[in-house]
N, C-alpha and C positions, 0 to 999 in steps of 0.2 A: 174227448176233445173239449177243451175249455172254450167258452164263448168268446173270450178275448182273441183266441187264435182263429176261431171260425169266422170272425168278422174281418179278418185281414186278407192276405194274399197268399198265393202258392207260387213259389219260385222253383222252376225246373232248371237244373244245371248239368252240363255235360263237359267233358274234358278229354284230351288225348285220344280222340277217336282214330287218328292216324289213317284216315281214308278207309276205315272199315265201313264202307258206304251202306251196306245192308243193315248194319246196326244203327247207322244214322237214320235210315228209313224207318226202323222200328221205333226209335226215339221220337221221330216226327209223328207217328201214330199215337204214341203215349201223350205227347203234348196236345194233339188234337182232342184226345179223349178227356184230358184234364180241362181243356177249355169248354168242351161240350157240357161237362158235369158242373163246373164251377162258374163258367162265364168268362169270356175273354177279358172282361174288365177286372178279373181277379187273378189272372195267370201271367207270369213273366217267364220267358225262356232265355237263358244266356249260355254262352260257351266260353271256356277258359283257355282255349288255345290248343295248337297241334291237331286241329280238325283235318288239316291237309297232310298228305304224305305222298311223295312222288313215286313211291313203289307201285302205286295203283295206276293202271292204264288210263282210267278216266281222268285222274288228277294230272298225270304227266301229259296227257294228250290235250288238256284244256288249260294248262297253266293255272290250275286251282279253281277255275271258274265253276266246275261241277260242285265243289264244296260250298261256294258262295250261293249257288242256286238252291242247293239243298237247305241251307240255313234260311234263305228267303222263304222257301216253300213251307218250311216248318213254323215260320213266324217268330224266329228269334228276334229279340229286340236289342241285344248288346252282345258283342264278342270281344275278346282280347287276342293279341297275337302270341303264338307260341314260337319257339325257335324253328319249328318246321315250316312255319309261314315266313318268318323273318330272315332265316339264314339259307334256305334252299331255293329261294327265288331272288332275282335281281330286284332292285327297288322299282324299276319300271314295270316288271311283270306283276309284282304284288299290288302296286298302285292300280294297274289295269283291272285286276281281279276285284278289288274293293271299291275304287273310287266311283266307277260308273254303274256298278251293278248292285252293291249292297243296299238292302232296304232296312238295315239295322245299323245301330251305332257301333263303330269300330273304336274301341277304347283302350288306350295304352299311354300311361303317364310318363314313362321313362324312355321313350323313343322319339328322337328328333332328327331332322335332316341335318347332316353334318355341315353342309355349306352355309346354312342359315341359322342353325341353333334353334329352329322352330319346328313344331310338328307339321306334317303336310295337312292340307285342308280336310282330307278325309279321315284323319286320325284325331280323336278327342282324348284329352287326359282323363276326363270323367264325364258322366252324364247322370241326369236325374230322370227317373221314370215314375210316374204317379199311377197307381192302381187302387181302386176302391178307397180313395181318400188317403192312401198311405204313400208317402214320398220316399223312394229308395234311391240313394246316391251310389252309383257304381264307379269304382276306381279300377282301372286295369293296369297291371304291371307284368313285365316279362323278364326272364333271366338276362342279365346284362353281360352278354358275351362280347365285350367291347372290342377286343382285337379282331374278331370276325366281322362284326357289324361295320366297323370303320372301312373295311374293304368293299362294302356294298353301298357306301354313301350315307350310312346311318351313324348317329351318335347315341349310344345307350348309356343312360345315367343311373345313379344310385336309386334302386327302387324304393328303399326305405324313406329316403328324403322326398321322393316323388309322392309317396303315400301320405306322409305328414303334411305336405303342402296342399294336396287336394282335399284331405280330410278337413283341414282348417277352413277351406273355402266352402265345403259342403255343409258344415255344421248348422248354418243358419237356414238352409233350404232343403234339408233332408231329415226325415224321421229315423231312417235306418241307413247306416253307412256300410257298404259291402265292398270288399276287395276281391276282384277276380285275379287270382294270383297264379301266374305261370312261373313260379319260383322254386317249388318243391316244399316238402313237408317241414324240413328243418327251418327254412326261412319263414314259413307260415307261423311256426311256433314263435320265432323271434319277433315277427310283426305283432302277434298277440301280447308278447311280453314287453315290447319296447315302444310301441306306437299307441298312444292313447286315442280313445274315441272310435275305435273300429268295432263294429257290432258283429259282423259276419265275414268270414274268409272262405271263399270257394277255391279249393286248391287244385293243382295240376302239376305237370312236368315230371314228377318222380313216380307217377302211376300208382299212387297210394289210394287204397280203398278204405274209407272210414264208414263202416256200416253203422256205427254209433258216433255221433259228432264228438270232437274234443272241445272242452270248455276250459279256457285259460283266462283267469280273471273275468273280465266282462265280455270276452270275445269267444264266439262259437266258430269252430273250424269244421268244414265239411269237404269231402272229396269223393269222386265216383269212379276211382280206379283207372282203367284203360280200355281202349278199343271200343267203347260203347257197350261193353258187357254189362254195365250198370248205368242207370241214369239217376241223378240226385234229385230229391224232392224235399223242399223246405217250406213248411207252413210258417208264416210270419204274421205277428200281430203286435199290438202295443198293450202293455199292462195299464189298466185304467187308473191305477193309483200312482205308479212311479213314472209312467209314460215311457218306460224302457221297452225295447223290443223283446219279444218272446218268440222262441223258435221251437219247432218240432221237426226234426230232420230224419231222413232215411234214404237208403240207396236201394233202388228197385232193379232186380235182374231183368235183362231184356231178352233172354234166350227164347222164351215162349211167346214173345210178342209177334204180331203180324207186321209186315212192312206196310207203310202208308202207300196207297196206290200211286199218288202223284209223285212221291219221292222215288218209287221204283221205276216209274216211267222216265224220270230225269236221269237216273243212273243208266238205264238202257240206252237212252239217246246219246249220252256222252260216251258210253262204251263204244258204240258204233263210230262216232266221230273221232274218238281217240285212236281207235284201231286204224282208221283211214289215215290220220295224220302221221302215225308211227309206221306206216307201211312204206315210207320213202326209203329208197335204196341208198345205203351209205357206201358200200364197196362191193366188189365182186371178187371172190377168192378162187384161186386156181387149185387150192388144196385145202382140206379141212384144218382147223386149229383146235385140237382137243384141249380139255382142261380137266384138272382133278385137284381136289383139296389135299390129297395124300402124297402126291409125288410131283416132280418137276414136269411141266408140260409146255408146249410152245405158246399157248395163249397166256399163261402166267408169266412166262419170260417176256412176251410182247408188252404186257402191262408194266412190268418192272422197267423195261427199257424206255417205255413211254414216260413214266414218272421221272426217270433220270434225265431224259431230254427236256421235258416240260419245265423242270426246275433248274436246268443247267448244273447238274450235280455230278460228283465222281461215281456214285453208286446209285442204283435203283433197288428198292426193297419194298415188297408188298406181300401180304398173306394170300395164299392161293384160295382161301375160303371166300374171298370177295367174289369169285367167279362161280356162278351157280350152274354153269354148263359151258360147253364148247361151241364152236361155230362150224357149220358144215360147208362143204365146197359150194360155190355159187353165190347168189346175191345175199347180202347181209343187210337187213333193214334196221331202222331205228328201234322198232319194236323188239327185235331180237336182242339188241344190245341192252335195252331196258330190262328185258326178262332175265338175262344172264348176269346183269350187274345193277340191281335196283337200288342199291344203298346210296343215300345222299351224303357220300363221303368225298372230301376234297383233297387234292394234292397238297403236299407241303414239302418244304426244304429244311432239313435238319443239319446242324453242325454238331457232330457227335464223335466221341472217342472210339477208337477201334475196339477197345475191350468190351464196350457195350454192344457193338455189332457182332463180335465173336460170340458173346453169351447168347444173343438172340438166335444166331445160326446154329449153335449147339442145341438150343431148345427146339428148334424147328425140325430136328432129326428124331424127336421123341414122340411116341404115340399120344402121350397125355397132353401135349400141346397141339399136335395136328388135329386131334379129335375133340378139342376143348370147345364146349358150347359158349357162344358169346351172345350177350343181350345188351341192347342199348348202344350208345356212342355212334348212332347213325347206321350201325351194321344191320343189314337185312338178310344175311345168310343164316346158316345153321351152325357151322363149326369154324374154328380159327383157320385151320389148314396149315400146311408147311409154308416156308418162305420161298418166294420166287425172287431172283436177283438179276441184276445186270451190271456190267462194269467190273465184275469180279468172278473168280472161279474158286470152288471149294472142293478139296479132297478130304475124305473122311473114311474111317474104318468102323463099320457098323458092329463089329464084334467087340469093340472096346467099351469101357464103362460110360454110362451117361455123363454128359458134359465134358468128356475127354475124347471125343471121337474125331474131331477135326485135326487132321495131320498137316494140312497146309491150306491157307487162304490167301489169295492174291487179289490186289486191286489194280486193275489196268496193268497187270504183269508184275507188280511189285508186292512183296510180302505185306500182309495186313499188319500194321503197327498198332499195338494195343494203346499206346500213349498218344498217337497222332490223332488229329481231328480231321474228319472226312465230311464232305458235303453229301448228304443222302437225300435223294428224291423219294418220298414215301407218301404216307396218308395221314390225315389229321387224327384218325382213331388212335394211332400209336402214341401220339403226344399226350393223350388223356390217360395213359397208363393202362391201356386195354390190350389184352392178348400177350404180345411180346413186350413185357413191361420195361425191360432194360432200354428199349428204344425211346422211352420217355425221358431218358437221362441226357437229353441234348443240351448243349451250351446255348443254342438259340434255335428258334423255329420261325419260319416264314410260311404263312398260309396263302393259298390261291383260291379265291372265290370270284364268281359263283360256279366255276366249272367243277364237274364231278369226274370221278375216275372213268366213267363210261365215255365221257368226252375225250379223255386221253386215248382210250381204246379206238374210238372212231377216227381220231387223227392218225394213229399208228396203222390202221387198216389202209390208209392212203400211201404209206411209206413202203416202197418195194424193198429197199434194203433191210428195213426192220423185219419185214415178213420173211425174208430169207435167213436172217440171223437168229430169229427166235427159236429155230430148231436146233441150234447149237447147244450142247450140254454145258451147264454151269456147275453142276454137282457130279462128283465121281466117287463111288463107293469102292475103295481098294479091296475090301474084304470080298465083295461080290465078284470082282475081277479075278481074285485068286481062286475063288470057288469054281 
């Protein structure tokens, strides 16, 4: 190790932990050890977003406060917002988590309050942290899902312009300019190529692991993968001749690390509190509601009907893989709904041609679609599953060739018209061309935030008529009847 790096600082960075809280506790122990060895005046810890994920009971039960407390306890000094923070919580909830509790700077240059055009008081566009005589300027940016953020009261702006603006402001007061990017590897490359004066990019969002940093021009790019399976470590110094920053970067696996005791205690406390909060009874069922990814079931039908009603549509369509289990007779708690439908997926209303609906229905009869693994897009299940529908009936012949099995499809009693446009209540995942890709061919899409599809199920469980109708068959296999 060169003397010029030895005399600098150590930057620890994490990203896309997605509430793998035990790994966050391991990273806390790693940060504590680095501070013990190098001294607190030489170590900085930052997180690049998606620390929160509402699939976890502790996060769901505390509205993300457990994540903030873990970041506090580990001594993080700056974090940026990922889409899991910004899009899965209301503005009020995310402000409550950060504004009164965070002991670190929350940094994001391309997020503003829509009503004012200004960032909230608790959100900084950039910050300068000085360690061991070295001034590091941090700029945070997050993926600009403008259409979604506008529904939550946010205005998300061009991250590249935001970086340029903040970099210009920081040049006179920072020795090293660092971008905490929740944009993805492709955008990180573009920042390095198109935005001057950026020394270091810490990446996130696309879960990319750079065990060796990328160097593009004068910019170094690092990233530590996903779920806290690795933690990034960058030694930073200044070249004594050029005064340019010098980096030595690596990603350290966390599997063999011990959890920090204080962090483990925080997790345990919030686990108990989360379980108590989610124990509230949502409904009482007179009969069970089974679910299956592979076939039509009452709970799948109930969700499809709920999406149809929620969005005031002609048809409801959802993949059965969203449901990780069924509901037993008796009391149904918020925790049970969270466990069987943990995905942060929102309802949407599509205007889409009948031919695209027909193609998706044909695909939903095929094992390669039913059992197709899906990753990302907010999905927290295992496989895509068949389609559940409402507002229509489908007759098919399973002995016929693939994609030619449907013999009749009707929408509210009328034949499905391939050229007609239908309003379909569905899920945002399909609009991203995930799973049943023909459903992304909509003429228009309207999204509903901040509600999740488990909120739709909760509403349906209060609807006596919906509970009676969900047992009615929507799909009929004529070949099976002949057999």
